[in-house]
N, C-alpha and C positions, 0 to 999 in steps of 0.2 A: 504493500500500500504506500509507504513513504516514497518509494522510488517513482511512483506514478502520480504523485501529488505535488502541486505547485503551491508554495507558501508566499503570500504577499502581505506586506505591512502597509496599511493606509493610515493617513493622519486625519482624515475626516470622512464621515459617513456620506458626504456628497459624492464620494468616489464609488459608491455601491448603491444599487437601487433598493428602495424599501421592500419591494417584492422579493428580491433575492435574500436580503438580510432576514426578513421575517419568516422565511421558510425554515430557518434554523433555530429560532428563538423558542421561548417557553409558551406553550399554548394556554397556560393558566396565569401568565404574568405579563402585564402591560409594560413593565419597565424594561423588558428585553426588546421591545419594539424599536424599530428604526425611528419612528415618529417621536418617541420620548427621548431617546439618546441624542438624536440629531437636534431636537429643540434645545437641549442643553448647550450644544455647540453654537447654534445660530444666535442664541441669546448671550453668548460669551460667559455662561456660567461655568464652563470648562474651557480649557485652552487659554491662550493669551497670557495674561498676567496672573491667572489663577494658579493654584497648586495642583490642579488636575490637568495633565497633558495627555490627550488621547493618542493611542497608537494601536489601532485595531488589527488583529491578526486573522487572516483569512486563508483557508486551505481549499483548493479546487482539485477535482479529479476529472476523469473522462465523463462523469455524469453531471458535472457542474460544481456548485459550491458544496463542499463537504462538511466543513465545520469552521467555527470562528470563536474569537475571544474578545470581549470588550476590555481592553487592557489600557492602563493609565500609568504614566510616571507620576509619582506623588512626592511632593516636597514638604509635606507635613502630614499630620494624622487626623485633620479635621474633616467632618462630613462622612466618616466611615462607620461609626457606631460599634466597631470591634476595637476596644481600647488597648493600644499598645504603647502608650506614652512611657510606661515603665521600661519597656524594651529599648526605646530611644534613649532614655536616661542611662541604662546599662551600657549601651554602646558608647555614649559620650564619656562616661566615667572611666572607660577602658581605652580612651583615645581613638575610638572608631566613629565612622560616620554612618548614621542610620538612614539619612536622606541623601539622595533620592532612593525610593524603593518602588517596586512594581506592584500593581494592584489590578485584580480582576474583580469587578464589582459594578453595581448600578450606583452612580454617584449620588450621594446624599440620601440614599434610600435603603434603610435596613429591613429589607424584605427577603424572605426565603424564595428560592427558585433556581432554575437552571442558569448556570454561569458558563458552562462549557457548551456553547451552542453547536448543534449538529442536526443533520437530516434525521428523519424518523428511522431510517435503516442503519444509522451509525450510532454506536454505543459511546459512552463517555470514555471508555478505555481506548477505543479506536481513534477518537478525536484527539486524545492526549498523546497517543503514539505518534501522531502526525505533527501536532502543534507544540508540544512541550519541549522536545529537545532543542529546536531552534530558538524558542523563547528563552530558555535557561541560558543557552550559549550567548545570545545577544545581550541579555540582562547583565551577565557577568562581564562581558566586554565593555558595556557602557557604564560599569561601575555601580550598578544598583546593589544595595545591601541585601535585598531579599525580594521574594515574590509572595503575595498574599491573595488567596481566593476567599471572598467573603459571602456569607449567607448562602451556602451551597445546598443542593440536594444531598442527602446522606450518601447516595450512590456515588456522587462525584467526589465527596470527601474520602471515601474508601478507595476509589481509583487513584487519587492523588497520594494517599498514604502509601500505597504500593510503590510509588515512584519517589519516595524519600521525603514527602511533606509530613508535617506534624499537624494533627487534628486538634482544633480547639472547639470545645462545646460551651455554648452560652445558652441563654433561654429567652423566650418571649411568652406572651399570653395571647392565644388565638381562640376565637369562637368557632365552634363546629356545629353544623346543622345536624341534629339527630332525627331528622324527618319531621320537624315541627310544621304545624299547619297554621299557626298564628303566634303573635307575641304572647298571648295568654297561655297558649300551649307550652311555649318556652318557659314562662314563669312557673309552670307546674313542675318543672324539674328542680326548682329551688326548695331549700328548706324554708319553713314558713316565715321565720323572722326576716330573712333576707328578701323573700318574695314581697312581704308587706312594705319593706323599706323601698324597694324599687318602684312599687306602685305609688307610694307617697311622693317620691322624687319626680315622677312623671306628672302627677297631679299638681304638684307645686308649680312646675313650668307652665302647664296649661292654665292653671288658675291665675297666673300673673299676666295673662293676656298675650302670651307669646304663641305665635303660630309657626310650625315647622313646615317648610316647603322643600320638596325633593325636586330637583331639576337635573335633567341629564340630556346629553346629546345637543340637538339644535335648540332645545328649550333654554340653554344657558346663554346669557347675553354678555357683552363686554362689560356692562355695568355690574353684573353679578361677579365677574372675575376681578373687577376693580375692588369690590367689597372684600372678596376672599383674600386678595393680595394685601389689602390694608390690615386685615385681621392677622394674616400670617406674619407680616413685618412687625406688628405691635407685639405679638407673642414672642417672637425671637428677640426683639430689643429688650423685653422685660425679663426674659429667662436666660437666653444664651448669647446675647450680643448680636453681631451682624448676621443677617440672614444669608443663606447660600444662594437663593434664587432671586432674580430681579423681575421687574414688571414685564419686561420683554418676553421672558420665558412664559409667563401666564398668558400673554397675548398669543404667542406662537402655538402653545399647546392647545389652546382653544381652536385655532385655525386648522391644525394638523391632526388632532386626536380627540375631537369632541365626542365621537361615538363611544369613547371609553371613559368619559368623565361623568361623575355623579356628585352633585353638590347638595348639601343639606343646609338650608338657610333659615335663620330664625328672624321673624319679623314681629315688630310691635309698633302699634300706632302708625303703620305705613312705612316704617323705617326698618332697614336690615341691620340688626344689632349683633349678629354673630353667624358663624357657619363653619362647615368643614368641606375640605376638598378631598375627594376620593376617586380612585380609578378601579375599573373592573375589567376582567377578561376571563373567558371560560366560565368556570363555576366558582371563581374567587373574587372577593371584594377587598379593597385595600384602603384603609383610612390613612391620610397623610398629614394634612395641615388643618389647624383649628385656631380660632380666635374670636374675640367679641369686643364690642366697643366699651363695655363696662362689665362689672360683676353682676351676674344674675344667678341666683341659687339653682344649682343642678343643671344649668343649661349645657355645661360641658358634657355631662353624662348623656343628656338627651341627644345632642348633635353628634357626639363621637361614638356612642355605643348603642343607645336604645333605638333611635330612628334608623341607623344603618342595619341593625339586626332585624328590625321589622321589614325593611326593604329586602334584605337578603332572604328572609323566609318567604316573602311574597313572590320573589323572582327565582327561587330555587337555587340560590347560591349555597355551596357546601362549606366554604371557609370564609371567615372575615378576619383579616389581620389588621388590627387597629393601631399599629405602630410600635415603636420600641418603648421599653420601660413600663411602669404602671402597675403597681400592686392593686390599684383601684379596678383594673380590668379583671383581675382574678376574682375579686369580690362580686363581680357582676356577670359571671358566667363564662370567663375566658380562662380555661385551664393552662397551666404551664407546659410548654413544649420545648424540646431541645432545638437549638440552631447550631449549624456547623460552619466552620471556616478552616482553611488549610494554609500552612505557612512553611516556606522554605527559606532558611537563612544560609547565606553563602559562607560566612565565617564559621569555621568548625567549632571553636570553643563557645562562641555565642549560641550557635545552634544547639549544642549539647545542654547548655544552661537553660535555654528557653524550653527545650523538650522536657527537662526534668520538672520545670514549673508547670507545663501543660499536663503532664501525666497526673500530678497531684490535683490540679484544677479540674480535670475531667472527672475524677472520682468524686470530688466534692460536689460538682454540678449535677451529676447523675443522682446522687443521694438527695440533694436539695430539691430537685424536680419531683422526685418520688414523695418526699415529705410534704412539700407544698400541696400537691394534689390530694394527699390524704386528708387535708383540712378544707377541701373544696366546699363552697356553699351549695354546689349541685349535688343532688342525691345520686348515689351510685356512679360517681365519676371514676373511671378506671385509672389506676396508677400508671403514669407514663414516665419512663426513664430514658434509657439510652436510645430507644427507637420508638416511634409512635405506633408501630405495628405490634409491639410486644405487650 
């Protein structure tokens, strides 16, 4: 296979058609789409003076495009959500440079999914056999300290582990549709105390005169996106500093990708006072950005959890990922699930030290996930540890 395959590095997705790129991506993940990734380029959220420099790797064989990787040269660790600042400090303390490093990921997007893009008849193993050797060789030549694959499918992490990468297990909280017919049916899965609390929270929002609107596709206007952008920037400036995305990104994503967008907007007295930006694909819904013009009790829970869950049930979605962090998600019906990333450090001693840390962390994380789910507010929540299928 490698002898019959042509490997190309491209610096922009304008060099490949959306149709060709999307043949390889994740059928359940909109962030793998050409439209999303190219919007980041067109809005200058990646490339240029940012710390994300794209360098996409594409393999072609006699049947066309075989596989690809969304690869970035990174000059810091911001916007990744797999935290390795302590690794960078370790390098610095030992007179080594951690940056630049190589990253395979969806920028600013901590969601699970396929990161080793390939045709349906190509396995992760086969894609790595073609793409990984030249990627590693080039990264070492260019002086990258390491290569990191973030928020992988478990199958991909196992394939990379066979090729010398170290697996890191972290966790998130995801909602799973158990065949619910309505939100009330979903509430029936809760223990009584938590069920009454959720009902009270929803009633408080409704009783305060707030109306929640769901808009998707062509129903979404530029004015709606202006509102979402203002909420997004206000939340970032209040909690995390400068936002990663600019107004141009929100404008372009509406033009290029509206069919995958879902907004939940809160209105009161004719004004939009809050909302969330979500994307959908296949049977999965992804919550991304939230904000409001002022504090309204329980509005965050309504826009970020309850309204999207109601939408997911109505439209037959199987999984709702509401973003990183959030013990409050767990208390509202989102069990803990493992997430996987893979790491290759070129410096031998640093690699050995980091692998020892990861070995201990993996054991701790698996136990933490099991213990967390044992205290779930959901009745009969199965304990989930190393694999969601176990």
